[in-house]
C-alpha positions in Angstrom: 0.1 0.1 -0.1 1.3 3.4 -0.9 2.4 5.7 1.8 0.4 8.9 2.5 2.0 12.0 3.8 0.2 14.1 6.3 1.3 17.9 7.2 -1.8 19.2 8.9 -2.9 19.0 12.5 -6.6 19.3 11.4 -6.2 16.0 9.3 -9.0 13.7 10.7 -6.7 10.7 10.8 -3.9 12.6 12.7 -6.5 13.9 15.2 -7.5 10.4 15.7 -3.7 9.5 16.2 -3.4 12.4 18.6 -6.6 11.2 20.7 -5.0 7.6 21.0 -1.6 8.7 21.8 -2.9 11.0 24.6 -6.0 9.4 26.2 -6.3 6.0 27.9 -10.0 6.1 27.7 -9.7 6.7 23.9 -7.5 3.5 23.8 -9.8 1.5 25.8 -12.9 2.7 23.6 -10.9 2.0 20.3 -9.4 -1.2 21.5 -6.3 -0.1 19.9 -2.9 1.2 21.2 0.4 2.7 20.3 3.7 0.6 19.9 6.4 3.2 19.9 9.9 2.5 18.7 11.9 0.2 16.8 12.2 -2.9 19.4 8.3 -3.0 19.8 7.7 -2.5 16.1 10.1 -5.3 15.1 8.7 -7.5 17.9 5.1 -7.3 16.6 6.1 -7.9 13.2 8.2 -11.1 14.2 5.6 -12.5 16.7 2.2 -11.2 15.4 2.4 -10.0 12.0 1.4 -6.6 9.9 0.0 -3.9 12.0 -3.3 -1.8 10.9 -1.1 1.4 10.8 2.5 2.4 10.7 3.5 5.8 11.4 6.9 7.4 10.8 8.6 10.7 10.6 10.1 12.3 7.6 13.6 12.0 9.4 12.9 8.3 10.3 13.1 7.6 6.4 16.8 8.1 6.5 17.1 5.5 9.4 17.8 2.0 8.1 16.1 0.2 10.8 13.0 2.3 10.4 13.0 2.1 6.6 13.1 -1.9 6.6 10.3 -2.0 9.0 8.2 0.7 7.0 8.9 -1.2 3.8 7.9 -4.7 5.4 4.8 -3.2 6.3 4.1 -2.2 2.5 4.0 -6.2 1.8 0.7 -6.4 4.0 -2.5 -4.5 4.1 -0.9 -1.8 6.7 -1.8 1.8 6.1 1.4 3.9 6.1 1.7 7.3 7.2 4.7 9.9 7.0 4.6 13.0 9.3 6.6 16.1 9.7 9.1 15.7 12.8 6.9 18.2 14.8 3.6 16.3 14.3 5.1 12.9 15.0 6.7 14.0 18.4 3.4 15.2 19.7 2.3 11.5 19.2 5.4 10.0 20.8 6.6 9.5 24.4 9.9 8.2 23.5 12.7 10.7 23.9 16.0 10.2 21.4 14.4 7.2 19.7 13.6 6.5 16.1 10.6 7.9 15.0 8.5 5.2 14.0 5.3 3.7 15.8 2.5 1.2 15.0 -1.3 1.5 15.9 -2.4 -2.0 16.8 -5.7 -3.7 17.9 -5.6 -4.7 21.6 -6.6 -8.6 21.8 -10.0 -9.5 23.5 -9.7 -13.0 24.4 -12.5 -15.2 25.8 -11.9 -16.1 29.6 -10.8 -19.8 30.3 -13.4 -21.7 32.1 -10.9 -22.5 34.9 -7.4 -21.6 35.8 -5.5 -24.8 35.1 -1.9 -23.8 33.8 0.7 -21.6 35.1 -0.4 -17.9 35.3 0.0 -14.6 37.1 -2.9 -12.9 38.8 -2.5 -9.2 39.4 -4.7 -7.6 41.9 -4.6 -3.7 41.8 -1.2 -3.2 40.6 -1.2 0.3 39.2 2.4 1.2 38.2 2.8 0.9 34.4 6.8 -0.1 35.0 6.0 -2.7 37.5 3.3 -4.0 35.3 5.3 -4.3 32.1 8.5 -5.8 34.2 6.0 -8.5 35.7 5.0 -9.3 32.2 8.7 -9.3 30.7 9.6 -11.8 33.6 6.5 -14.2 33.2 6.9 -14.4 29.6 11.0 -15.4 30.0 9.8 -17.7 32.6 7.5 -19.6 30.3 4.2 -18.2 31.9 1.5 -17.6 29.2 -1.5 -16.1 31.1 -1.8 -13.0 32.9 -5.1 -12.2 34.6 -6.1 -8.6 35.9 -8.4 -7.2 38.3 -10.5 -4.2 37.5 -8.1 -2.0 39.6 -5.1 -2.9 37.7 -3.6 -0.5 35.2 -4.4 -0.9 31.7 -1.9 -3.7 30.2 -2.2 -2.1 26.8 -0.9 1.3 27.7 2.0 2.7 25.9 4.0 3.0 29.0 3.4 -0.7 30.1 4.1 -1.8 26.5 7.6 -0.3 26.6 8.4 -1.6 29.8 7.3 -5.2 28.6 9.6 -4.8 25.6 7.3 -7.1 23.4 6.6 -9.6 26.0 2.9 -9.1 25.7 2.9 -10.6 22.3 4.0 -13.9 23.8 1.0 -14.0 26.4 -2.5 -14.2 26.8 -3.6 -11.1 28.8 -7.2 -11.0 30.4 -8.4 -7.7 31.7 -11.4 -6.9 34.2 -11.2 -10.3 35.8 -13.2 -11.3 38.9 -10.1 -12.9 40.7 -12.0 -14.2 43.6 -14.1 -16.2 41.4 -11.1 -17.2 39.4 -9.0 -18.6 42.5 -12.1 -20.1 44.1 -12.5 -22.4 40.9 -8.8 -22.7 40.4 -7.5 -26.4 39.3 -4.2 -25.5 40.4 -2.4 -24.0 43.7 -2.6 -20.2 43.9 0.3 -19.0 45.6 0.0 -15.3 47.3 3.0 -13.4 48.5 2.7 -11.7 51.9 5.6 -10.1 54.1 3.7 -11.7 57.1 3.5 -15.2 56.2 5.4 -18.0 57.9 6.0 -20.4 54.9 8.7 -19.2 52.5 9.0 -19.4 48.9 11.6 -22.2 49.1 9.4 -24.4 51.1 7.2 -25.1 47.9 7.1 -27.7 45.3 6.9 -25.8 42.0 7.5 -28.3 39.5 3.9 -28.4 38.6 1.6 -25.5 37.3 0.8 -22.8 39.9 -0.9 -19.4 39.7 1.1 -16.2 41.3 -0.9 -13.8 43.0 0.6 -10.3 43.6 -1.1 -7.0 44.9 -1.1 -3.4 44.9 2.4 -1.7 45.5 1.4 -0.3 48.9 -1.3 -2.5 50.3 -0.3 -6.1 48.9 -3.0 -8.4 47.8 -6.5 -7.6 49.3 -7.1 -9.4 52.3 -10.6 -11.0 51.2 -8.3 -12.6 48.3 -5.5 -13.4 50.4 -7.7 -15.7 52.5 -8.7 -17.4 49.2 -5.0 -18.4 48.1 -3.8 -21.9 48.7 -0.3 -20.8 50.1 0.6 -17.5 51.4 4.7 -17.2 51.3 7.2 -14.9 51.9 10.4 -14.2 50.2 13.5 -14.6 52.5 15.8 -11.7 52.6 18.9 -10.6 54.8 18.8 -6.9 54.5 16.8 -4.4 56.9 14.3 -4.2 54.4 10.4 -4.8 55.0 9.5 -6.3 51.7 10.7 -6.1 48.1 9.1 -4.0 45.0 6.3 -6.2 43.3 8.1 -6.6 40.1 11.2 -7.8 41.9 9.0 -10.2 44.1 7.4 -11.7 41.0 10.8 -12.4 39.0 12.3 -14.1 42.1 9.2 -16.2 42.4 9.2 -16.9 38.6 12.6 -18.0 38.2 12.6 -20.2 41.6 9.9 -22.2 39.7 12.1 -22.2 36.5 14.9 -23.4 39.0 12.7 -26.3 40.2 11.6 -27.4 36.8 15.0 -27.2 35.1 16.6 -29.1 38.0 14.6 -32.3 37.5 
């Protein structure tokens, strides 16, 4: 498909792009989000395919990586847009990067009937950086499913996507999930982290599938949800620190599971 150049802020398509770039509500309503930068765009092409829309700046057409991506998009049904620098930078949150972004459709997946494979359950995790780091660690550990409570940050926001570094494309992400119902009917153990627990992470047999339950950065897992967990565990540490950041805790848990699986 031939690329189109847009030079006016009043262009209807540009206005739509600006709305998606600046409004979480607009992204949710449209079921679309932005992938900003070469790495995310390359990951999408490799793991998913051609996006609905690819946008570059005029300057990016002098960059070899951006040109390769832009030309590959021409092989599909992707709409391709070229913008002047000032218009592109009003859409992008990446500083000093290559001026390329994709607009993609956010997946809407049917919720599985029961929790039966290793998964991550996020209860009101609100920081995009934490969410993205958890997603990235989960994908690296071979976990494929992420379940998010209604209070958890939007999984497909540009900030979360950048922190996830393409991990989203290896996962099934379910939003606005009733975690209590999911935990109650789970076919596998559900493990919640709590700094007050007596049992530790290293007391558990993690060779079989488990679901990991993590909570809000300040309050942790909600008390009523914590009571439903099969195990409540603490992560031992030696320093005089009360608890770990939720993203760090998740990585420790996931890779203890990986260690146990690969040691057998």
